[in-house]
N, C-alpha and C positions, 0 to 999 in steps of 0.2 A: 685214500679207498678213490677219491675224487678222482684223484689224478690218474690213476690207473683207470675211469670211466673216459676220462678226456683222451687220452693216449690211444684207448681202443677206437674211439671215433676216426683221432688224427690218421693212425694207420690206414682205415680205409680210405680215406679221402688220399692219401698218398699213392693206396694201388689203384682207385681212379683215375687217378694223374697219368699214373703210367699205361694206363688201359689194360692191363694183363688179369686174365681170371683169376677169379678167386681173391680180387681185390686188393693184391698187395700181402697176403696173408699166405703162410703154410697151411692147408686143412688136408686132413686126411679119414678116410671114412672107410665102413667094409660097406662089401656090396647090397647089404640092405639097408643100408642108410639110417643106421642104428648110431647111439651114442658115440663120438667121434674123439680125437686126441689133440682138438684145435687149443692151440697155445697162443695169446698173444701176451704179451709182456709179463710170463707169469699169471694170467687169469683163463681160465677154459670156460668153453663156452659148447651148449650142446648142437650138435649136428642133426637137420632133420631133412626128408625128402617130399616132395608136393606139398600140397595144402592140407593135407589131413592133419598134419604134427603144427599146424601154424598154432599160436595162442588165439582163443575164441574171439577176441576182440579184433584181431588183425587180418581176420579168416575173409575175403570177398566171398560171395556165393558164386555159385556153378562155374568155378573155378577148377581147372585140372593141369597143371602146369605141367609140360615134361622138361624136365631141367636138360639144359645141353650139356652141361659135364655131370651129371648124374644128383650128386648132393651139393650143398651149398650153406656154408654156415651163417646160422641168425646170430646177430646181436639185438639184443631188445633194449633199448634207452630211450626214454620219452615218447613210448609208441611210435615208433622208425623201426622198420626192418631193414636191413643190409642184406638186399636180396639181389637175383637175377635169373629171368629165364627167357626163351623166346614162345614165339607165336605158335609153333609148331603145333597142329593138331589140337590149335584150342578154338573152343566153340566162338562161333562167331556173337559179336556185339555182348563181350564181355567185359567185365572189368576187370582193371590190373589191380596188383596187389598194391596196398601203399609201403611202396620205398622208396628212396631215394632216385633211384634210375627212372621210374615211371610216377609221376606224380598221380596223389590220390584222386581217384574219379574220373583217367583218363579211360576213353572208349578206345578198345583195339578192336579194328575191324579186319577182320580175314576174306582174300580173296573168296568168292563164289564159285563151287567146283561145276563142270560141267552135267547135268544130270537129264534122264528122260522126262517126258511131257507127264502132267498132272491132269486128274480131273477138273473141268472145269468147277466145279460145285467144292473145290479144297483149296488149300492152303500150304506154303512149304513152313516148315516148321523152324529152320533155319540150322539144323542140325545134318548137315550133309546134303543127300538127295531125298532126304525123309520128307513126305508130305500127309496131312490129315485134313478130313471132311470138314466143310463148316459146321458149324452149331445146326441140331436140325437134322443131320444127315448121318449115315453110317456106311463104313466100305465093306461092300460085300465081296465073295470070293470073287469074283470078274473084276476086280478093283475097281468098282463103278460106287460113286456116292448116290445112296439109295434114302427117300425121307423115311424120317424116325416114325413107327406106328404110333397113333394116338389114343391113348385108355380115355375112355368116355365115363360120365358121369353113371355112377352105382360101380365102378371099378378102380383098379388100382396099378400102379406098372411094379411087377413083382422082380421084374428085369429092368433096369433104368439102359434108355439108351447112352451109348456111347460112339466117338468115332471109329469102334470097330463091332459093334454088337447094337442088334436093333431091340427095342424095347417087348415085354413081354405082360400082356394085361389078364389079370385075374377079379374076378366077381368079388367083391367086399364080402367078409364073413356075414352068416345070418345075423338080421335085425340092424344091421349097418347098411349106411350107404356111403358114398363121395360126393359131394356137390361141384368139387372141380375138376377139370381132366388131366391126366397124366401126374397124378399125386402116387407118392408112395402109400404102404400101407397103414402108415399113420395117420394118411389123408381121410382113412374111414370111419366115419363117427357113427353110434348107437343114435337109433329112431326114437321118433316119440314113443314113451313109456316104456324105454329100459333106458339102462345106464348103464356105464363102463367104458373103459380106455382100448383101443384098438392098437396093438403093438405088435403082433405078428399075424402070422395066417389062423392059428389053432386061436387067436383071442377071441373070446365070446361076450355078450350082451343080457346082462340077466336084466328081468322083467321087474317092474316097480310089484310092488307087495300090496296087497290091499290097505286101503287107508293113504296111498301115496299115490302120485300121477308125475309125469315129465312130458313136457310139450312142445320141446325144441330137438333138435338135431344137435348132438354136440358130446361134451365129458364131464357135460352138468349131472349133477347127485339128483334123484328122483326127491319131489316134493310133498311135504304130509299137507294133507287135505286142512283146509282151515278149521277153527273151532266151531262147533253146530253144525258142521259137516261130517260126512262118511263117503267111504266108497268099498263097496263089497266085490270089486273086480280086480284082478291082477292085470298089470302091463295098462292103466290108464294112461291115455294119450294127451289128457287137458283138464282143465281145474272143473271144466263141466261136467265130468265123470264124478265129480264130490256131489253127493246129494244132500239138500237140506233137512235137519231135522224137523220132526213135527213141529205143529204149533206150541209155545209153550215149554219147550223143552231143550237141552244143550248135551254135546258133544264136547270130549277133548279134541285137541288138534290130532290128524294122522286117525280117527274113528275107523277100524276096516268093518263094521256094521252095525244094522239099524238098532240093534239094542243096545248099542254104547249111547244111545239118546234117552236121557233121564230128565222127568219133569222137573223144571224151574221151581224154586222155594214158592209158598203159596198154592202150586197147584200139587195133585196127586196123578198116580195113576201107572199102566205096566209101562216097564223099558220098550222103549219105541215103540210104544200105542200112544192114543188119545190121552190129554192130561185134562184133568178136571181142575175147575179154582175152586178153593175155600172160598165159602159164602159171604155178604154180609156180615160183620161184625163178629168176624172169626179172623184169624192168622195164620199162616206155616212160615216158619227161617228154616227150615229143611228142604232141600235139593233130593232128587230122586224118590219121594215119598211113593209108596205104592196103594195105601188105604187112606182114608179118609179121616181117620183116626187121628193124622199128625195135625188139623186143622184145631186149632185150638180157640174159646172164646174171648174177646178182648172183655177188658176190667169195667164196670161204671164211670161215667166219662168219658169214655174213647169210644172211638168208630174206625171203620174199617171198610175196604170195599171188595169186591168179587176178587180174588186173586191176591191178597195182600201178603207182604211178608212180615209186616208190624202192625201193630194199633196206632194210631192217633189221638191225640188230646184233643177234646173238644174244645173249640176255640174262645179267646177270653170274652166275659159278658156275656158267657152260653153256659150249661149246665147239663148232662143226661144221667138218669136216676137208672138206665141200664144200658148196655152196650149197643149201638146203632148202627144201621149200614149205609148211614149217608150225614155229611158232616150237615147238612138241611134236618138235620133231624134232631141234634143239640137245640133243647131250647132257649130261646133269649130269655136275660134276665128284665125284670120290668123298667119302663122306661127312667133313664137319671141314674140308673143302679150296674155295678161293674163287679166282674168275677173274675179267679185268676182261670187259665187254662186247664181241663180235665176237672171240673166240678160237678160233684154228683148230686147236688139236690140248690131247692130254690134260697134254704140259708145259706149257701155261699155267699148269694148276690147282694151286696152292700152298696145303700145310695154313694154316689161319687162324691168327692169335693167338693163342696158348696151346694151341696145338699143336704135336707136331713128327712128322717120321716117319723110322723106320729101314729101312722099306720101303717104296717109291714108290706102292704101292696102297692103303696106310691110312695114317691118321690119330691120333696117340695124343692125349690129354690130359695136360697136364704138371701133374705130383702138389702136393700143399700143400708151399707154401714156396717153389716154383720156377715160373718163368713164359718165354714167348718174346714179345719185342716186335715180331719182323718176319715178315713171311711165310716158308712154306717151309724153317724150319729142321730142322737130324735131331735137336737135344737141347734141354733145357731148362736155363737156368741158374737157381743159388741169390738169393734173396734178400739185398739189403745187411743189414748186421748193424741189428736194431733194426727191420725192415721184414719182412712176411708178406704172402703172397699166398694165396687159394683155389685148389684145383685147376681146371685149365684158363685160369689168368690170363693177361693178358697184358700187367701190370705189377704191381709190389709199394709198397703203401702203410704209413705211418708205422705201427707198433706203437701201440695206445691208451696212454693216461698208464697210470704204475704198473706197465707189463709192460717187456719185454726180450724181443730174439730173437739166436741166434746161426745160424741154418739156417733161417730163413723159419717159425719158430712162435714166437708170442708166449704168455712166461711172466710168472707174477706175479713181481716184486720182493720181495726179501725184508721182512716185515710186513704182506704182503696175501695174500690167499687168494682163489681163484675163486669165484665163488656159483653158484648154481644158474642164475640167468641169462647164466651163463661173463663177467662182470666182474669185474675186481678188486679186492675193496674192503678195508678197514682190518681187522685181526683185532681189535682194540678193546681197552680198557684190560682190566689182569690178565692180557695174555697175550702172546707173541711168536712169530717165526716167522724162522727162518733159510732161506736161498738153497734149500737142499739138504730141509729139513725137506715133506714132504707138508701138514701139517696145523699150524693154529696149537696151540703149548703152553701151559697155564698158567702162571702164576708160583708156585712153591714154598708150601710153609705157612710162614707168619712170614714173606713177604715181600709185597711190591705193587707195583702199576705203573698209573699212571694214563696213560701215552701209549697213545692210538688205534693207533699204527705201532710196536711196538718191534721187533728186528730178532735181541735176544741177550737170555739169560737175564740177564746182567750188568744191562739194563735194569731187571730187579725189584729195588727197593729192601727195606731189612732194616726190620721194625716197631721202635720203640724198645725200651730194654733194659726190662725186668719187662714185657715184652707179648708178645703172640701173634699170628696171623691164620690164615684158613683158606686153601688154595689156590685162586690165583685172584683174590686180593683187585684191588680199582683203588684204594683209596685209603688213605692213613693212618687214617683213622677205621675201618677196618676192622680197626685191630691193638686187641684186649684187653687190659688191665690184667691181672697177677696180683693176686690175692688180698694188702690188705694194701697195694696201690698205687692211684694213682687220675691223673687231669688226662689230657692231651695228652701229657707226658712220662714218665708213669707214675712218678710220685715217692711216697715211703711217706706212711702216713696219719699226721699228726702225732699227739701225746699226747693224750689225753681222747678218740680216736676209733678206729673198727676199719673193715674193708670186708672183709666174707665172702662178698658175692655179687658175681661178676665182673661180669654184667650192669648193676652198678648204677653210676652214672654219678659217685657223691662217697662219701666216706667217712662212716660214722653214727656222730653224738656220743653219747659216754654222757649217763645224763635227767642231769636238773638233782639236788643232792643227791649225786650220785657223780663218781669222778674216775678217769682212768687214766695214768700214766706212762710206758704202753710206745709206742714209735714202730714205726709199720708193723704195728700187730696186725691180727689176721685174724679175732677172735673176740671176742663182747660180755662173755663171762667177764673180759678184763681189766680192767672197770669195778668199783670198789669204792664201797661207803657212807660219805659222812662222818662223822668222830668227833662226840661230842656237844660243844657250844660250839663249832663250826666249820660253815661255811654253803659252799653250791656253787650260786648261786642262776641259773647257765645252765648250760644242756648243753651238754657237752664239754669240760669244767673239766679241766686236767690237775692240781690241788691243790684244798686245800677252805680256807678263809679263817676269821678266827678272827671271831666274832660282834663287832657295833661298840657303844660306850658310846655315849649322847648327852650334849652338852657344852651350855653357857649358851650362846646364849639359848634352847636346845630343851630339850625334853622327852621323854621316853619315852612313844609310845600304845600299841604294839606288841612284844612280846616275839620273840627271833629262833628259828628252828630250822633242819633241813638245808638247805629250798630257799629261804627268806626270812631275812633280815637283819633286825636290828633296827631299828624306825621310831620316828625322831625327829621332833617337829611344832614348829616355829617358837613361841615364846612370843609371846600376843596383846600389840599394844599400844593402850594408853588413848588417846582422841581429845582435843581441847582444851577439850571440856567434863566431861572427866575426870580424873581422880586415882590414883595407885596407891596400894591398900590392903592386898596381900599381894605378896610381889615373887615372880618365878620360879623353880624350883627343877628338877633332873636330873627329877624325877618328878613336878610337878605345872604346870600352869598361873600366870599374871600374873593377880591380881584387880583391878578397877580401878572407882571409884565417882564418880557424877555431881556435879558442879560447881555451884556457886550461880549461875541466872540472872542477867544483867544487862537493865535496862528497857530500850525502844525507844527510839532514838540514842545510844546508850552502848554501849562495847566492852569485853572485858577487859584492859587496858592491861599486865598483866603474868602469872607463871603461874598456870595454874590450881588452886585451892586450896579449901578447905571454905569459907573467906570469902574472895570475889573483890572485886580492885582496879577497881571501873567507870567509865570517861572517855567524854568528850562525842564523837562523829562527827565528823570534819572535813566541812565545805560546800564545794562546787566553787564559785567566782565565774563573770563573763562570760569567754566563750572558751574555758571548761574544760569538764571534762566527764567522768564517774566513770570510771576506768580499771577499777578493785576496788569496787565498793560494800560500805559499812558492815554488820557484820556482830557476832553476837555474839563472836567470834573476831579479827576484823579489822577495822581503822579503813578509812575509805574513804581511796583514792587517787586524786589529782586532776590530769591530764593537759593540755596545750593543744588546742583544736580543730586537726586539720590545714588546709592550705592548701585552698580550695575550700569551706570549711563554715567556719559560724560560732555562737555560741550567746548571744542577748541576754538571757537571766534566770539570777539566780543560783539554784543548787542541781541536783537530780541529774538533769536533762533532759539527753538527749543533744545533742550534737552535728549539726545539719542542712545540706544542700547550699546551696550559693548558686544560686540560681532560676534558669532559663535566662536568658540575653542578660547574665549578671553573674556576675563574678567576685572571687576574692583573691588576694595571691601570698605574706601571710604567717600563719604558724599564731598560734592564739591570739585571734582577733579576733571583735568581735561585731555585723559587718556585713560585706555584700558590697558592691563599685563595679559600675557598669553598665559595658558594652563601650561603642567610640565608635562611632560613624556609620561605615559599611562596613565592619564587623565582626562574628562572632555569637561567643556560646558554649552551650555545652549545661550540663544539670546540673553540680555539682561540679568547675567547669572551673579548675583553678589552674597548669597551666604544661604550653604559654604558657598566659595569661589567656584571650586571646579569638583566635580564629583569625580570618583575612581572608578576607573573601567573592572567591572565584576570579574570572577574568577572564568575562564574559558573566552573571555576577549581582551583586546591590548588595542594601546594607540601607542604608535612608532616615533611618532615626531612631537613636538610642543603646539600649542595652539590647536587641536584638535577638538572637533565641534563633535563625535561622535567615537565609539569604539567598534573595532573590527574583530568578526567572530573568527574565531580559530579555526584552520581549515581543518577537514576530517582527519588527515593523518596528522595531527598536532593539537597540543592542547596547554591549557596554563591555570595550573592550580592554586595562584594566587590573585588577590584583587592588584589594581595599580601594576598589571603586566607592562612591559614595554615590548615584546618579542614573546611568540609562542614557542612551547619546546617539540621535538620531534617525538612520536611517540614511539616506545621500544618494539622491537619486535621479538618475541620468544622465540629462544634457541631450539632445535630440532628435541633436545634433551629436556624441553619445558614443556608445560600447557599452560594456557593464559585462563585463569580462573575469574580475570575481570577485565572486561575489554577496555579499550582507549576510551577515552570521551571528551569531548573540549573542556572538561573540568579535572579530567585525572588522567593518569597514565595507565598503559596496560600493566596488569599486577601477572607476573608470571613464577610457578612453582613447580621445582623439580619431577620429572615424571617417578611414578616407583620404578624400584630396580628391577633391570631388565626391559622397561617398557620406553616406548619412544615415538617420537610425532612422526610416523613417517610422511604424512600426508602434509605439506605447509597450509594448506587451507584447512586443516582440522583443528580443533581444539581437543581433541579427545587423544590420551595416550594409548598405546595400543601394544602387543609381543606379536610376533613375526606369524604367519598362517600354520595351522597344521601343516607338516610335509619339510617346513623350515627351521633353520635356528639361526641364533642371533650369533653374530659377531662385531664387536664394536670396535676392534684392531682392523679390519678391514682398511684396503684403501680407500674405498669410498667414508671411509669414517665409523658410520654406522650402515649396517644391510644385514637383510636376512638372505641366507642361501640355502639351497635344496639339500636336503640330509642324504649323503651317498647310498649306494646301493646296500641291500640290507640291514637298513637302519630305517626308522622312523620319528616324528614329533609327535606331539599332541598340540604344537602349535603355543602363542603367547610367551615368546621366547623359551622355553623351555630346550634342553639340551638334546640333540637326537638321541635316541635309545636303538641299541642292537635289538636285532628280532631276537625275540625267546628262543629258546629249545622248539623244536617240533614248526617251525616257523620260520618264511623267507619273503624276501622284496625283490623283485628283480630292476628298480626302477628308481630313480632320482626323486625325491621331492614327497615321498610318501606320508601319508597319516596312519596308515596302518599296515600289518603286515600280514600274508596270504599264509593258511593253514594246511600242512603238509598233508596228502591225500592219507586214508586209514591207514594204519598197519604202518606208517612211517616215520622217520624223525629225522630233524636236522640238526647240527651245532647252532649255537649262537652267531647272530650276525650272518645268516646263510642269504646267499644272492641270487640264488635261482633255484629252480624248482628240483633240479638235478641234485642238490644237496639233499632231497629227502629221501631217503633212504630205508629201506628193513630194517630192522636193529633187532640183538637179543638185550632182556632185562638181565641185569644179574643184580642179588642182593645178597647182606651179610651183615654181621654183626662184629665189630674190633672192641678190643679191650687197651687201651692206651693208658700210661703215666698220666699226664700233662692235659695235651690236648690234639686233634687232628688238626694241625695249622695246614696254613697253604704249602708249605715245603714238603709235610706229609704227603698232602695230598699232590702234588706233583710225583712224589717218589712209587705212592700206587700206582697213580695211573699208567708212569711210564714201567712199570712192572708189567701190569695189563697189557698196553698197548704189546711190547715187545715180545709176549708169551702168544698171542694171540697173530701177531704180525699183521698189525695194523696200524694207520698214523694215529700219532697221538690226539690229534682234533678229532680223532672218530669214539674218541671214548670220554662221554659226559657222564658227571657224578654229581649225586645230590646227596647231603649228609646230616645226621641229626646227631646229638650231643645230650646224655643224661648224667649229671655228678654223681659220684658213689664215696663211701667214706674215703678211699687211696686212690683211685682208678677214676678213671671216664669211660661209659660206653658209650659206644660209636655205632650208627645203623646206617649203613652206607647202601645206596642204591647207584647204579652203573648200567649207562645205555653203549652197546658196542653197534658202530650203523658197521650195515653190511652193503655189498655191490648188488648181490644177487641171492637167490634162494638156495644157493650149492656153497656160498659163502657162510651164510647165516648155520647151515650145515653142519659146515666145517665147524664155526665156532662153536656149536654145541656139543660136539663131537670132542674137543678140545677141552672145554669147562665139564663135562662128563669125566672125566680120565685122571681129576683130582691132582695134576702138576701143578695147576693156577695157585691153590693153596700152598703146595711146598714152596714155590718160588716168592710168596707174599710172605711165607714165614723168613726166607734166607733173608729178604729186605726189611726184617724185624718187623713184621705184623704175624703174629707166631698166635696171639689169640685171637682164633676165628671162628664163630659158629654161625648158625641158622644160615650154611651157603645156598643159594637158591639161583635157577634161572629158569628164564620163560622168553618164546620166542613173542618178539609184538608190542610186547604187554606195558601200556600207559606209565610213565613213570608217578602221575598222579594215582592212579589207581593199582599201584603196586601195594603188598601186602606189609604194612608197619604195625609196630606193636604199642599198646596204647600208652600215653604218657611222655611220646616223644616229641619234640619240638622239630620240624624237618627245616632246614634255612635252603633255599634255592639259590646257590651261589653263581653268579653270575662271573664269566670269565671277562666279558668287555667292564668296563669302569663308570659304569652307571647306574648304580644302586640306587632304589627310592627308600629314603626313609621318614616313616609315617607316625604321627603323634595325635591320638584323637579323633576328630570324626574327618577330617579329610585328608586330600593328598597335597603334602607342603611342599616341600622341598627336595633336591637331589642331592644325596647328603656326599658325593663325590666318596663313597666309599664302598665295600662290598656287601651290602647288607640290602636287603629285599624286604619287603612286607611277605605276611603268611596270613595264612587262614585255617581254620579250625574244621576238623571233618570228625565228628564224635570224639571220641576221648586222645584223638590223634592232628598232628599238625602236616599239612603238605603245601607245597608252592600255590599260590593265587595267580591264576592266568591274567588277570586284568586290575589295575587298581579301582576299587570299590569307589572313588568320587572321581570327577574329571579335576586334573590338577588346574586351579583357579588362579594362585600366584608363586610361584617355584621358588620364585628366589628370594621372597619376601618373608616365607614363613615356614613352622616347624613342627611337624604333629607324626604320630605314629599310632596307624590303625592296624586293629584287629578286628578281622570280620569274621563272621561264625556261621554257619551253613544252617544253623537253627535261630541266625539272628540274635544270641546271644553271647554278651562280651568275654571276650576273654582277659585274662586278668593280667595287667599291664608287665606285670614281676614274672610272670613266663619268658618273657622277650630275653633274650641272651644278647647281652651288650658285647660288642666287638672289640673291648679294649680303650684305653686311654685316649688315645689316637680320636678315635671316633667320636667320644666324650669333647672331646676340647674344638674338632668341628662344630658340633651340634651347639655347645656355648658360642661359638663366634655367629652361626646362623639363627639362633635364637634373640642377639640381641640386635641382628638386621630385621627380625621380625617386627619385636617392639616399638624401634622406630618408625617402622611403617603404620603401626597399630595406633600409636597416639595422633596421628592423623586425620584418623577415621572419625565418620560419625559418632555421636555418643550409643546409639542403641545398638552399631555395629559393634561396637566394642563391647557393650555388655554381653551382647550373645557371644563373642568369641572368648572373652573372659570366662564365662560359664564353661564352656567347654575344658579351657587350659584350667581351672581349677578343679576340676573332676579328674584330670591326668594327672596333675600334683596332687591330689590327696590318693592316687592309688602307685605314685611313686614312694611314697613317704618311706616305704622301708627297704624297698627295691634299689631304689636309686636317689638318695635323699639329695645329691646332689645337683640332680635334676628338678628337683618339686620345690628348692629353695631358690634356682634360678627364674623361676617361673614367678614366684612370688615376689622377686626384686623385680621382675620386667615388669609387673602389675603397676608395682607401685610407684617407679619412673615413670609409666605412663599415666596414671593419675596425679603426681606432683608436677607435670608438664602443662597439663589442664587444669591445674589449680583446685583441682578436687581431693582437696585435704584428706574429709574422714575416709574416703575410699583408700585414698593412699596409708593411712594409718593402719586400715583393718588387713593391707596387705604384710605391713609393715611386720604387725604381730603374728600374724600364720608363720610366716619367715622365723621370728623371735622364737614362737613355742616348739618348731621344729626342731630348730638348733639346739634348744636346750634336750629334747629328746635325745637326738642323736649325738 
């Protein structure tokens, strides 16, 4: 069918190239340009004349083309009309038709004919020599343009001015008026006081009835007079015509007369007349009262004013024995008495709280410390213990802290006194107060108290023995010791001291050179001067010592007196370069003389004398240094150089540190050794001899003093490295999950199946973009290619999918397919909108012995195509099957594509003949029932019997296998997903979930229109080959799953277990495979308990099956 359409266009093109009329085709037509017998390649088309028969969407406005050859054939294809016409007698500035000869929207301008002159107030119409007057003018019989007549306010234009006719003005209907010039009849509006709509010359305005008014010109309705007003006239033109009811009366909204006004409640009188108020002390709650009888008296204890609708109670603390006319006439209760509102006698007045009455006519206040908590009491009660009250109190309160009471008056407790502010405060330190005392008393002299609250004199403490204090003393420090005593405990002054001033804090010592043997002395006269030959060098002596005598090795340098003892100085010591010429005595020092000097390089071997024994100094060898240098007094002392130092030469030179990068481990060496490669040493490095280079650093040569850090693209993962290793670069099929550092190499892992690292700088594996597919065996090794026309892809390395039935795609690299226009359909993999064609839907039921397999479907389609004379690819089939005891019931839906409405009509006629059933029976499909067909019906909306499963079989090799809750793998078999529609199953137009990992996962999804799950056992598995393929895909899925995060594994495991449970009876092999896969995943991750749980599930299933 498609080929025929393209042949038609090709035939037209060939005719154009030849330039012959009729576009290279034979077109026969009758004189009336009716249907013709045009035939091209066996396909017919209608022949039309002029534009009146054009398809409406192709018909240009104001186009009346006269065809040069009478009638032309139109072939409609993708909004293109193949036609031709000339411009003879065509209106100027018209738009050309949409056809290949004239591009759409081209303006064809015809030559302007020679015409007679027109009026200056006119313009050419563009149709030949015709002209018409400008707006606001009309053409009279003399072909002159005259101004249109202007209708005035109050009139309307009964005839509107046109290019050929003048306006005719008429007066608006009675009680209506127009407010603008040149209005139509509808421009006349009813005036004030009238309502209605003027649509015709006989229309009328209605007067507003009594009780209503209208104060504007227009079509609005009359408005009711407000409540409390009335109007007794018709056609009232304003609100002012609504009159106010008399005082103290009221009328409802829209009242038409004065008698509609009735007296308000609390008043009486005639309707519409004067209203009289009910007198004070009475009330009326009835409105519209005509007589005074409706005024009722108030009760005792109540009052009302003139015109009252209710009676009010006399206020609280008043009473009234009869109804009164004013609140001021209610009698007040006696002073300090209260009553409830509405009281009717003086007996209702009770003395208030805090008051009492011994005489009914007076109320007296309770005294301080008493109270009344009820009304009308005759005496007051005392407050409870430790409570108090003021005068006229209704309750008692707790006494403040540090107070007490027995008869309602709070007094200060012992140890406290009332301040000027009336608050009980502590007496303070040094004082005390008993309960009976009126004031705080001071502690007596010789006593003290540090307590802030003291309640008795017994709490005043005695001062220590041998001391005294003033009255009211607050601490022990106020106690002063007697003369001759001192300290906090007032003990006696020791011998050699005295204390005469009691304010002094300590005893005064006797002066140096004096002494005293008296204890507790009170005067300095007890101090006696030391005798000759004795001394008291320090103050406070209790006795004098004998002067000292110098003994060897000291001698006397100062004599003794009473305050300073004999001074003895140590004898002088001779140096090693001296000897003693006179020894030290008690009265003189030692005398030393210089020894003879030894020459340079020699030292004194024995004691210094007048003539010395000089010997050669010792010389230090290699690996030694002078611990003590040789001098006049001492020989040199040599010692070994320490570890990490050396000395090459003989002599007194010092040992020097090993150079950086060298070491030695023994003392007394004359050389240092170099550190090995991979190690280093600082100066004076001895133990450990050389440090090992840390990971991330290296030393390439021996004798290094430092380690060098690895460059950014190299690493060393061990200590003691002599060189760095080059970091590995992940392959394009791998991703880097750990970057290279100075101490570790980069770590790469393989990308998931179907994903690669296309960007060398990226660390993430990705799939191809939507509209592309992955082809790893391409010349570029790994590349993404655009999907071909008629196909699309969802990206992420999924294969390209052919456009489904009813969709097309004319471009490469598409991510979706376009939907055919309404009432059209296309075959699988359509590449252009031309493939979208009208179709006829055919459905029937077959009963077959085994199955309606692919071979039988091909035979079935061929019979239909041959009988209907259509291409085999124009027959699209969907089918469902239901097993019976000895046969299989198959429901088949067929869509037959047509190139035109005429062809669809022809197909319907052929289907109606019953011949197709006979030919199908001859081909082996004899048991046919429910044979139905319909124009342009959607496959998805075809009538299907309840309980059938419809499998949407694609001719292309791109089925989608779904299990669980997501789209997972392209199964490479002819199986599609399904969804339920009520009790039936029909093809789902889109996968319910985006494809996430098409090459690594396996699931089967059932989507219900009401979002309920379809039991998996209803799925029709398509043979052992499909199950084998599924098994392989499942193995790949579980290998990938084992590398995921634990939470991700648990989430996916839950969905897989649900699927396995549903497949226990319908397909135990797949259920067993799921349990085995999950067991392997947990074993690979060391999760033994989870693996054992999966193994137990598998074994229980195997025992059952």
